[in-house]
N, C-alpha and C positions, 0 to 999 in steps of 0.2 A: 735471603742469601741467594745466589744466584745458582743456577744448575751446575755451572761449570765448577763452582766453589764446593758444592756437594760431592760432584764426581771426583775432585782431588783431593778428597779428605782421605789421610792414610787411615788403614784398618787399626785400631788400637790394639796392642797386645791383650792377651786374654786378662791379665790382672796387672796392675802397677805394682812394681817391685822395686821398692825403696832401697838404697844402698846402706849396707853395713847396720842392719836392725839387731844382730846379734842373735844370742841362743835362746832368749826368751821370747821371742816373736812367736805367737800361735799362727796355726793355719787358718786361711780364710775356709768357710764352708759354703760351697756353691748351692743356688737354689735347687740343685737337684741332688744334693746330698742326702743320706739316710740319716735319721736321729743319733745313730751310733757311729757316724762317720768320723768323729773326733772324741777323744775322750775329755769330758768337761774338767774344768779345772777346780782344784778342791782347796779348800781354806781351813785351816786350824788357827782359832785364836784362844786367847785367856778369857775373852768375853765372846764366847761363840755366838755367832748371828747367823742362822742358816739362811739359805736363799729364799726360804718360804717367809721369811721375817719381812720382807720388802714386799709392798703390795706394788706389783707391776701391772701395766695398762691391759684391761680387757675390754675391746671395742666392738660393738654391733656393726653389721655391715651398713645398718640404717645411718649411724653416726658417720661411718667412712663416707659414704655417699654425698654426705652433705658438706663435708669438709672442703672439697675440690670447687666450691664457690668462691673460695677466697686463697686458701692455701692447698695448692693441687697434691695429690697423694700419687705417687709414681713409682712404679714398678722398676727398680734399678737392675733386675736381672736380664731384662731385655736388653740393656745397653752392656753388661757383662758377658753375657753370653748369646745374645741373639745375632740376627742377620745382620747384614751392613744396613739394610733399611730400617731395622728396628732400632739399631744403635744411634740412626740420624733422627729418628722419631723421638726417642727418648732424650737425645742431647737438646734437641728443639723445646722439649717440655721443661726440661731442667733449666735452661736459659730463660726461657718465658716465664716461669715461675719467680726466678730472681729478679727480672726485670719488671715483673707487675706487681709480686707480693714481697720480694725479699726473702721469703721463705718457702721452703716444701717440706713435704713428708717423703721419706724416701723408705720403701718397703723392699724386702729380699736384697739387702745391701750388702750381704756376705759376712756379716758378724755372727756367729752362733748365738743362739739365745743362752745357751748355758754360760758362755763367756760374759754376757751382759748380767746375768745374775749373779755370777760369782764376783764380778766387779763391784756391784752394789752392796753385796753382802761383806765386802772386805771393806768397802769403805765405810758401812754403817758400824762396822767392829772399830775401825779406827775412830771415829767420832764418839764412842761410846768410852773412849780412854780418858782417865781424868785430865783435867784441864792443864795441870801442872805439867804432865808428860808431853801434851800436844805443844804447850808453848817453848818447851825445848827445841822445837823444830819451827820455830817463828819463820814467818817471811820477813825478809830484811831490806830489800830494795827493788826498785823498778827493773834496775839492770839485771839482777838475777831472777825475780819474779818466780821463786820457788820457795815451799814451806807453807806453814799454817798461819792462816788470819783468825782471829778470835772475832766472836758475835760484835759486831758495832764498828769494826776498825774501816770497813769498806762502806762507801756512800757513792751510789752510782745515779743517783736523781740528777736529771741534767739541768743546767744553768736555764733560768726563765720557766720552769716548770712550777706551778703552784705560786708559793710565796719566795721562789727563789731557792739556789743552793743551800744557803747559809740556814734556810728554816727547815730544810729536809732532815728529819732523823736518820741516823745511821742504818743500813740495811741489817735486817735480822736474820743473819745467816753466819756461818763458819765454814771455811773452806781450806783445801790443801791443793798447792800448786806442782805439779811434776813437768819437769821440762826434758830436753833432749839429755838422754845419759852420755856421760863420758865428756862434757863440755868442761874441760880444764878450769876455766875463769869461772865458772859458776855452776859447782857440782849440786846435786840434788840432795835435798835433806832427808835422809833415811832414818829410820828407827834403828838403833843399835840391834845386831843380833841377840835374840833372846828377852828383846823387851817388847812391850807393846802388841801388835797384832802379826803373828806367824806368818810368813808367806807373802806379806804385804808389797814387799818391794817386787818380788818375782812376778805376782798377780798384776801389779799395775805397770809394770815395763811391757809383759805380753799384751795387756790391753791397749797400751799406748801404740804398739806396733801394729794392731790390727786397725787402730784409727788412722794411723799414718798412711797405711795401704788404701783404706777409703778414701782418705782425703786426696791422694793421687788420683785415684779413679774419678771422682767427682770433677777435679780440676780437669780431667781429661774430657770429661763429657762437655764442661762450659768450653773447651778451646774446639772440639767438635761443632758445637751450637754456633760457635761465632764464625765459623769457617776456617778455623784455623788447623794447622797439623794437630792430630791427637795429642802428642808428645810435646807440644809447645811450651807447656808449663813445667817440664821437668827439670830444666837447668835451673828455673828459680826456688824450686822445693826440694832439691837434691839432699840438703843437709838435715831436714827435718827440724827446724827451728819451732817447733809447736808446744803448746801447753796443755796437758792434761789436768783438768780441775774437778776435784771431788767435791759436793756442796751438800751441806746440810742445813736445812731451815728448821730449828727446833720446834716442837709443839709450843703454842701461844695461848694464853688464856684467853677467852673470848672479849674480856674487859679492853685488851690491848687494842682491839679494833673499833673502839669508840673514838680513836683518833683518827681522823679522816686521811692523814697524812701517811699513817702507818702502812709500809709496805715491806715484803720480804726481800724484794730486790727492787730499786727505783727504775723508772722509765729511762732508757737508754738504748744505744746502738752499741754493736760490738766494734771492738778495733782493728781486728785482723781481717784476713780474707775471707774464711769460713767458719763457722762453728759447727760442729757435730753435737747434737744434744739429745741424750738419754734421759728420759723422764720416769720416774716411778707413775703410779696410778694415781696419785693424789690429785693431780691438776695444780692450777694456780698460774702457767704462764699464760701471757696475754700479749697479742699483738696489734699494733696500731693499723687499722684498716684505712684504705684511701679516704674514706669520710673523716678520718680522725679519731673515731671511736676506736675503744681496745676492746678486742675479740678473744674468747677463750681458744687456746690452741691445745684443744683436748687430746690428751694422750691415746696414741693409737697402737693397738697391739702388734707387736713385732715390727714396728716403725720408727724411726728417729726423726727428730726435726733438724732440718739443717737450714741456715740462715746465711745470708752474706753480710759482711763485716763493712766497715768504713774503708778500710784498705783496699778491698776488692772494688768497691763502688768508685773509689778514686783511680784505681786502676782502669776502670772500664770507661772512664770520663762520664760518669754518672749515667751510663746505659744500663747499668746494675744497680738496684736499690740496697741501701743498708737501713732496714726498718725498725722504729724504735718499738721496744717490748719492755714487759716488767713482770714480776712476779706477786701475785696478791695473795690474800687469805684464799685457802682452798673453798671450793663451793660447798662442801658437805662438814657440817658441823658435828662434832661429837662430844655430848654433853656439853660441859662449859668450856671447853677447850678446843683449839684446832689442833688436829695431828701433825707430826713433824712431815716434811718433805725431804726427799734425797733426790739429786741428780747428778750427772756427770757429763761435764761439757769438755770437749777437744776442740780448742781454739787453734785454728790453722793460719800458718803466716808463710809467707815466702822467707826464703835464707834471709837473717838478719843483714847479710852483705849485699843484697840484691838491690838493685837501683830499680825503682817503680816508677813507671811514667805511662801515659796513656797507650792502651794496647793498639795494635793495627786494626784498623777498621772502625774505630770509635771517634774520629776525628777528621774533618776534611783539610785542614791547614794547620800550621803549627798555631796560629793566633786562636783557632777553636780548641785547643787543649785547656781544660778548666783549672788543671794544677800543674805546678812545678814539680819535676821529678824529685824523689827523695828515698834515701836509703831506709831500707824496712826498719833496721834497729834502732836508728835514730827516731824515727816516727814513733814506734810503740814504746820506748822511754820517754817520751813527751806525753803521750797519752795515758801512760800508766802513773807518771808523776802527778797528774791532776787528780787521780782516783784515791790516792792513798795519803 
């Protein structure tokens, strides 16, 4: 990037503020906030699972130092609250991470640890409900992309891996999708009041709002890194057409892993622009390195994994990588079985009505554009239809 481009970058607002989030949105906590700055969410459920029931990551500084050899560990507070020089430096690191690895770890991202813990506990309580109750909220179509998917319904293994897609076993997980609230065409599927997990809707809409704000801030950093105005992407993401996905990988008998093809989620790349991934402490996520090997994306205490998706790679004319990843058996064996794993993914997309084509500065001539422009909604439906 030229010095002139750096000089002309507009200073971003203190925090990205999406429109019309509604009353359930929680406050972001800055890196300077005290632990008591906000009141943590509370969850009451018929099957009460406390926040301590979920094992979250605890990572030593030694492990953290080793991570940035492939997936960089970035302090996002310096972009949110730092000087102009610090913001430009962090923006360059974020863009570089997506260009080189397709993945980054983001620390001090602004979402309070209590909010993360409560979201995990609420998710675990939901998945502990009887299957027949969860199936009443079943995922219906790629167009809506909302609701519950039972174990074995989804198969993410890519064509051409191993013996081919037809030979791949279904993924050993169950999930629940939550989209933008208030969409008249495709409403979210919520448990009826007084059934299943108390407070489920309010907790998840609040967490959705926090992730939406973080999405806007990361896109602002990408814009700054590319020499664009810090607010460049706002018009493309103003609707918040994103998906919050709760994931449960049930405990598995050790004998299952005698099948070499068995995975908890097959090797794949994500469809949208960005994914914000919150992991528990079990591990199992692996990312394909430039050499083609899969390496562990070890959970890091207080950090989330952020990866670029296929649509952002397409939008950037392939200057940003969408990297293949998978979820395998955890590295730690407990007795004769592998423990359950929980994660929460926030899939970020442009507005479904947005037309996506190569970004400024990613092509020299019209002929050097690798992809034709496409509407986001059309693209996502095509990809989801092939998955379910």
